[in-house]
C-alpha positions in Angstrom: -13.5 36.3 -63.3 -10.4 36.0 -61.1 -11.6 38.0 -58.1 -12.9 35.7 -55.3 -14.6 36.6 -52.0 -12.3 37.0 -49.0 -12.3 34.2 -46.5 -11.3 34.0 -42.8 -7.6 34.7 -42.5 -7.4 36.9 -45.6 -7.0 40.6 -45.7 -9.6 43.0 -44.4 -11.0 40.2 -42.2 -14.0 41.2 -40.1 -14.2 38.1 -37.9 -13.4 40.2 -34.8 -14.6 43.7 -35.4 -15.0 46.2 -32.6 -18.5 46.7 -31.3 -18.6 50.2 -32.9 -16.4 49.7 -36.0 -14.5 52.7 -37.3 -14.3 53.7 -40.9 -11.3 51.9 -42.5 -8.5 54.2 -43.6 -9.0 52.7 -47.1 -12.6 53.9 -47.2 -13.9 57.5 -47.6 -17.3 58.9 -46.7 -19.8 58.2 -49.4 -21.0 61.1 -51.5 -24.6 61.9 -52.7 -23.6 61.0 -56.2 -22.2 57.7 -55.1 -25.5 57.0 -53.2 -27.4 57.7 -56.4 -25.2 55.3 -58.3 -25.6 52.6 -55.7 -29.3 52.6 -56.2 -29.5 53.4 -59.9 -31.2 50.1 -60.5 -34.4 51.5 -58.9 -37.2 52.0 -61.5 -37.1 55.5 -62.9 -40.0 57.8 -62.0 -41.2 55.8 -59.0 -41.5 57.5 -55.6 -40.3 54.5 -53.6 -41.2 55.4 -50.0 -41.7 51.8 -48.9 -38.3 50.5 -47.9 -40.0 48.9 -44.9 -41.5 46.1 -47.0 -38.5 44.7 -48.8 -35.6 46.9 -48.2 -33.1 47.7 -50.9 -29.6 46.4 -51.7 -26.9 48.7 -53.0 -25.2 47.8 -56.4 -21.8 47.2 -54.7 -23.4 44.6 -52.4 -25.2 42.9 -55.3 -21.8 42.7 -57.0 -20.2 41.1 -53.9 -23.1 38.6 -53.8 -22.5 37.7 -57.4 -18.9 37.0 -56.7 -19.9 34.5 -54.0 -22.4 32.9 -56.3 -19.9 32.5 -59.1 -17.3 31.1 -56.7 -19.8 28.3 -55.8 -20.6 27.7 -59.4 -16.9 27.5 -60.4 -16.0 24.8 -57.8 -18.8 23.8 -55.5 -16.8 21.3 -53.5 -14.1 23.8 -52.7 -16.7 26.4 -51.8 -18.5 23.9 -49.5 -15.4 22.6 -47.7 -13.1 25.6 -47.7 -15.3 28.7 -47.5 -18.9 28.3 -46.5 -18.9 27.5 -42.8 -15.9 29.8 -42.0 -17.5 32.6 -43.9 -20.9 32.2 -42.3 -19.2 32.2 -38.9 -17.5 35.5 -39.9 -20.9 37.0 -40.7 -22.4 35.7 -37.4 -19.5 37.2 -35.4 -20.1 40.6 -37.0 -23.8 40.4 -36.1 -22.8 39.2 -32.6 -20.8 42.3 -32.0 -23.3 44.6 -33.7 -26.1 43.5 -31.3 -23.9 43.0 -28.2 -24.5 39.3 -27.8 -22.2 37.3 -25.5 -21.3 34.5 -27.9 -21.4 33.9 -31.7 -23.1 30.6 -30.8 -26.1 32.7 -29.8 -26.5 34.0 -33.3 -28.0 31.9 -36.1 -28.5 33.1 -39.7 -31.8 32.1 -41.3 -33.8 33.2 -44.3 -36.0 35.7 -42.7 -38.0 36.6 -39.6 -40.7 34.2 -40.6 -38.3 31.3 -40.4 -37.1 32.5 -37.0 -40.7 32.6 -35.7 -41.2 29.0 -36.9 -38.1 27.9 -35.0 -39.3 29.5 -31.7 -42.9 28.5 -32.0 -42.1 25.0 -33.0 -40.1 24.9 -29.8 -43.1 26.1 -27.8 -45.4 23.7 -29.7 -43.2 20.7 -28.6 -43.6 21.9 -25.0 -47.4 21.5 -25.3 -47.2 18.3 -27.3 -44.7 16.6 -25.0 -46.6 17.5 -21.8 -44.1 20.1 -20.4 -46.9 22.7 -20.6 -50.5 22.3 -19.5 -53.2 22.5 -22.1 -54.6 26.0 -22.1 -51.5 27.7 -21.0 -51.1 30.8 -22.9 -49.0 32.6 -25.6 -49.4 36.4 -25.4 -48.9 38.5 -28.6 -49.7 41.9 -30.0 -52.9 42.0 -32.0 -51.0 43.6 -34.9 -48.3 41.0 -35.0 -47.2 40.0 -38.5 -49.6 37.6 -40.2 -47.0 35.0 -40.7 -46.3 34.9 -36.9 -50.1 34.5 -36.2 -50.1 31.6 -38.7 -47.1 30.0 -37.1 -48.9 30.1 -33.7 -51.9 28.5 -35.4 -49.6 25.8 -37.0 -47.4 25.0 -34.0 -49.1 26.1 -30.7 -52.9 26.2 -30.8 -53.1 22.8 -32.5 -51.0 21.4 -29.7 -53.3 22.8 -27.0 -52.0 26.3 -26.3 -54.2 29.3 -26.0 -53.5 32.8 -27.4 -54.1 36.1 -25.8 -53.9 39.2 -28.0 -52.8 42.6 -26.7 -55.1 45.2 -28.3 -52.8 48.2 -29.0 -54.4 51.6 -29.3 -53.9 53.5 -32.6 -53.4 56.4 -33.0 -51.2 56.3 -29.9 -50.0 59.2 -27.7 -47.4 57.5 -25.5 -45.7 54.2 -24.7 -47.7 54.1 -21.4 -50.8 53.2 -23.3 -49.0 50.2 -24.7 -47.6 49.1 -21.4 -51.1 49.3 -19.8 -52.6 47.2 -22.5 -49.8 44.6 -22.3 -50.2 44.3 -18.5 -53.9 43.8 -18.9 -53.3 41.0 -21.4 -50.9 39.2 -19.0 -53.6 39.3 -16.3 -56.0 37.5 -18.7 -53.3 35.1 -19.7 -52.7 34.1 -16.1 -56.3 33.8 -15.1 -57.6 30.5 -13.6 -54.2 29.2 -12.7 -52.8 29.2 -16.3 -49.2 30.1 -17.1 -48.0 32.4 -19.9 -45.4 30.2 -21.6 -44.3 32.7 -24.2 -44.7 36.4 -24.9 -44.2 37.7 -28.4 -43.3 41.3 -28.6 -42.7 43.4 -31.7 -39.8 45.8 -31.4 -41.3 47.8 -34.3 -44.8 46.9 -35.5 -45.2 46.6 -39.2 -48.7 48.0 -39.7 -49.4 50.4 -38.1 -45.7 51.1 -37.6 -44.6 52.0 -34.0 -41.6 51.6 -31.8 -42.7 49.4 -28.9 -41.2 49.9 -25.4 -39.6 46.4 -25.7 -37.2 46.7 -22.8 -40.0 47.7 -20.4 -42.3 44.9 -21.6 -39.6 42.3 -21.2 -39.0 43.5 -17.6 -42.8 43.2 -17.0 -42.7 39.6 -18.4 -39.9 38.7 -16.0 -41.7 40.2 -13.0 -44.9 38.4 -14.0 -43.3 35.0 -14.4 -43.6 34.6 -18.2 -41.5 31.6 -19.1 -39.9 32.9 -22.3 -39.9 36.1 -24.4 -39.5 36.3 -28.1 -38.9 39.8 -29.7 -40.0 40.0 -33.3 -37.8 42.8 -34.5 -38.1 42.3 -38.3 -37.6 46.0 -38.9 -35.1 46.8 -36.1 -31.4 46.4 -37.2 -30.5 49.5 -39.2 -33.5 51.4 -38.0 -33.2 51.5 -34.2 -30.3 50.7 -31.8 -30.2 47.0 -30.8 -28.6 45.7 -27.6 -29.8 42.2 -26.9 -28.3 42.2 -23.4 -30.0 45.4 -22.5 -33.4 44.2 -23.9 -33.1 40.9 -22.1 -35.3 38.7 -24.2 -34.7 35.0 -24.7 -35.1 35.2 -28.5 -34.6 38.2 -30.8 -34.9 38.2 -34.6 -34.3 40.9 -37.1 -34.2 40.9 -40.9 -30.9 42.1 -42.5 -32.5 42.7 -45.9 -34.9 45.5 -44.7 -32.7 48.2 -43.1 -29.2 46.7 -43.1 -28.7 46.7 -46.9 -28.3 42.9 -47.4 -29.8 41.3 -50.5 -32.9 39.2 -49.8 -33.2 37.2 -47.9 -31.3 36.9 -44.6 -32.1 37.4 -41.0 -30.4 36.6 -37.7 -32.0 34.8 -34.7 -30.5 35.5 -31.3 -31.1 32.8 -28.7 -29.8 33.6 -25.3 -27.5 30.9 -24.1 -29.3 28.6 -21.6 -30.2 25.0 -21.2 -33.5 25.7 -23.1 -31.7 26.9 -26.1 -30.3 23.4 -26.7 -33.7 22.3 -27.6 -34.1 24.7 -30.5 -33.9 23.2 -34.0 -34.2 24.4 -37.5 -37.5 23.2 -39.1 -35.5 22.0 -42.2 -33.6 19.0 -40.8 -30.2 18.3 -42.4 -27.2 16.2 -41.5 -26.2 19.0 -39.0 -29.3 18.2 -36.8 -28.3 18.1 -33.1 -25.1 20.3 -33.5 -26.8 23.4 -32.2 -29.2 25.8 -33.9 -26.5 28.0 -35.4 -24.7 25.1 -37.1 -28.0 23.5 -38.2 -29.0 26.9 -39.8 -25.7 27.2 -41.6 -26.5 24.2 -43.7 -30.0 23.2 -44.7 -29.1 21.6 -48.0 -27.9 22.9 -51.4 -29.2 26.5 -51.8 -27.8 30.0 -52.4 -26.1 31.2 -49.2 -24.6 34.3 -50.8 -27.0 36.7 -49.0 -25.6 35.4 -45.6 -21.9 35.8 -46.8 -21.9 39.5 -47.8 -22.3 40.9 -44.3 -18.6 42.0 -44.1 -19.1 44.0 -47.4 -22.3 45.5 -46.0 -20.5 46.6 -42.9 -17.9 48.3 -45.1 -20.8 50.0 -47.1 -22.5 51.2 -43.9 -19.2 52.6 -42.5 -18.9 54.9 -45.4 -21.7 56.9 -43.9 -21.0 59.4 -41.2 -21.7 57.8 -37.9 -22.1 54.4 -39.4 -25.3 52.5 -38.7 -26.3 54.8 -35.8 -25.8 57.8 -38.0 -27.9 56.3 -40.9 -30.8 55.4 -38.5 -30.8 58.8 -36.9 -30.9 60.7 -40.2 -33.6 58.4 -41.6 -35.7 58.9 -38.4 -35.3 62.7 -38.6 -36.1 62.8 -42.3 -39.2 60.6 -42.1 -40.6 62.6 -39.2 -40.0 65.8 -41.2 -41.6 64.4 -44.3 -44.5 63.0 -42.3 -45.2 66.3 -40.7 -45.0 68.1 -44.0 -47.6 65.7 -45.5 -49.9 65.9 -42.5 -49.8 69.7 -42.6 -50.6 69.7 -46.3 -53.6 67.4 -45.9 -54.9 68.7 -42.6 -54.2 65.4 -40.8 -51.9 64.1 -38.1 -49.1 61.5 -37.5 -50.3 58.3 -35.9 -47.7 58.4 -33.1 -45.4 60.9 -31.4 -42.1 61.4 -33.3 -40.1 59.4 -30.6 -42.2 56.4 -31.4 -41.4 56.6 -35.2 -38.5 54.4 -36.4 -37.4 55.0 -40.0 -41.1 54.9 -40.8 -44.1 57.1 -39.9 -47.9 56.8 -40.2 -49.5 59.8 -41.8 -53.2 60.3 -41.8 -54.9 60.5 -45.2 -57.8 62.8 -46.0 -61.1 61.4 -44.7 -62.9 62.3 -47.9 -61.4 59.3 -49.6 -63.8 57.0 -47.7 -61.4 54.2 -47.1 -63.5 51.9 -44.9 -61.9 48.4 -45.2 -58.5 46.6 -45.7 -59.7 45.9 -49.3 -60.2 49.6 -49.9 -56.8 50.3 -48.5 -55.2 47.8 -50.9 -57.1 49.1 -53.9 -56.0 52.6 -53.0 -52.4 51.6 -52.7 -52.6 50.0 -56.2 -54.3 53.1 -57.6 -51.3 55.2 -56.3 -48.9 52.8 -57.9 -50.6 52.5 -61.3 -51.7 56.1 -61.8 -49.1 58.2 -59.9 -46.1 55.9 -59.6 -46.1 56.2 -55.8 -45.3 53.1 -53.8 -46.5 53.3 -50.3 -48.5 51.0 -48.0 -51.9 52.1 -46.8 -53.4 51.1 -43.4 -57.1 51.1 -42.7 -57.9 52.0 -39.1 -61.6 51.9 -38.0 -62.0 54.8 -35.5 -63.1 53.8 -32.0 -63.7 57.2 -30.6 -63.3 60.9 -31.3 -60.1 61.5 -29.4 -57.9 64.3 -30.6 -55.6 63.1 -33.2 -58.0 60.7 -34.8 -60.1 63.2 -36.8 -59.7 65.3 -39.9 -61.8 68.4 -39.6 -65.2 67.0 -38.6 -64.5 63.6 -40.1 -62.6 60.6 -38.7 -59.4 59.6 -40.3 -59.8 56.0 -41.4 -56.6 55.4 -43.3 -52.9 56.1 -42.8 -50.0 55.9 -45.2 -46.8 54.2 -43.9 -43.9 56.2 -45.3 -40.3 55.1 -45.1 -37.1 56.9 -45.4 -33.8 55.3 -46.5 -30.6 56.8 -47.8 -31.7 56.8 -51.4 -34.9 58.8 -50.8 -35.2 62.5 -51.8 -37.6 65.2 -50.8 -39.1 65.0 -54.3 -40.4 61.5 -53.5 -42.6 62.8 -50.8 -43.6 65.9 -52.8 -44.8 63.6 -55.5 -46.9 61.7 -53.0 -48.3 65.0 -51.6 -49.3 66.2 -55.0 -50.9 62.9 -55.9 -53.1 63.1 -52.8 -53.9 66.7 -53.4 -54.9 66.0 -57.0 -57.2 63.2 -55.8 -58.9 65.5 -53.3 -59.3 68.2 -55.9 -60.9 65.7 -58.3 -63.4 64.6 -55.5 -62.0 61.0 -55.6 -63.5 58.4 -53.3 -62.9 54.7 -52.9 -66.3 54.0 -54.3 -64.8 54.6 -57.7 -62.4 51.7 -57.2 -65.1 49.3 -56.0 -67.0 49.9 -59.2 -64.0 48.7 -61.3 
């Protein structure tokens, strides 16, 4: 195989792209047939409406990844000394421009959002362990934060003496004002009895239930209330919503690139706003690059496959084959998922879990109350039942109703479960019709989750 990946200085170099790159004259808009070919490796017959969990990588990007892998295997020393660091910097520079960071030094490439959370929370844990913070000072987080983030807080912060305040978000939700009010209430609790809030962790898009959080407003509130540092966990953001880290104003911002940005798994970026504090951030895997800055530390954590970090230029080319580029893709996905969500809710006599403007490329759709989904275990079993018997892949969220407000009921019964549907460029209307008909069949058959508990 003679073709090798391009490196800095070679043709079609993306090391200094414009902030809104235009489609190259050598590229044409992608056709529907070409989209189908790019995702032909998906399992036949499966309604895959769960891009939000793992994303999906096009065939052309998988081929580019393979070229990088083969270049390493052909001559590892040449790859290490001549290509790796320059090419990672090239990817970081593209991301820097994409998210409107000031400097490439503010952008580190890491495996995933979980790794980024470990970096930030390790940093906060040291603050407690080394006496910079008082025991009992607080970290504020959303109650629906990703479980790995909660475990990182347990591993790094609470064991070092920090306390945790959880923001109880309402769901279903009618407006961002409800979220802002709950967040302000949690900050009051965090600052009680002379304590300080050392870190606020804010999701840009919550995973389950899925909502767009008014992150810019919450960061502003944190600044007004004297919160030391703000970490935005935006695992689902890039490729799904517009991201401008200067506008958002957080100290730390992480987003996966393998969910909605078409990279192969796994790769994410961690933005750390340049400040004296950022010098104390370190990758939890210590290599010979320790002390050279987080971006450099992250670019070498020992011998491993770095190819998912190196295909960012090819991913940008792929994205720019769509009309409107990344913004065009995210808008079409948002519009489509809202349309499909409303279609499903109408068919089942239920509701969406949030207003359309709070849906990213995912939407929460109420399921018929007759199923009797009454626990997280029921939700998982029901999801498995849909996969095994109907070839529908979609996450299910159990929501214990707290009141009888409009929007939380199905006829005379409370909605206790929501499906989180996704829309990505490979999805078709038939995927959602298949899901609709599966649910309709189960309702017709008188299905309840008691059947699953008996198995």
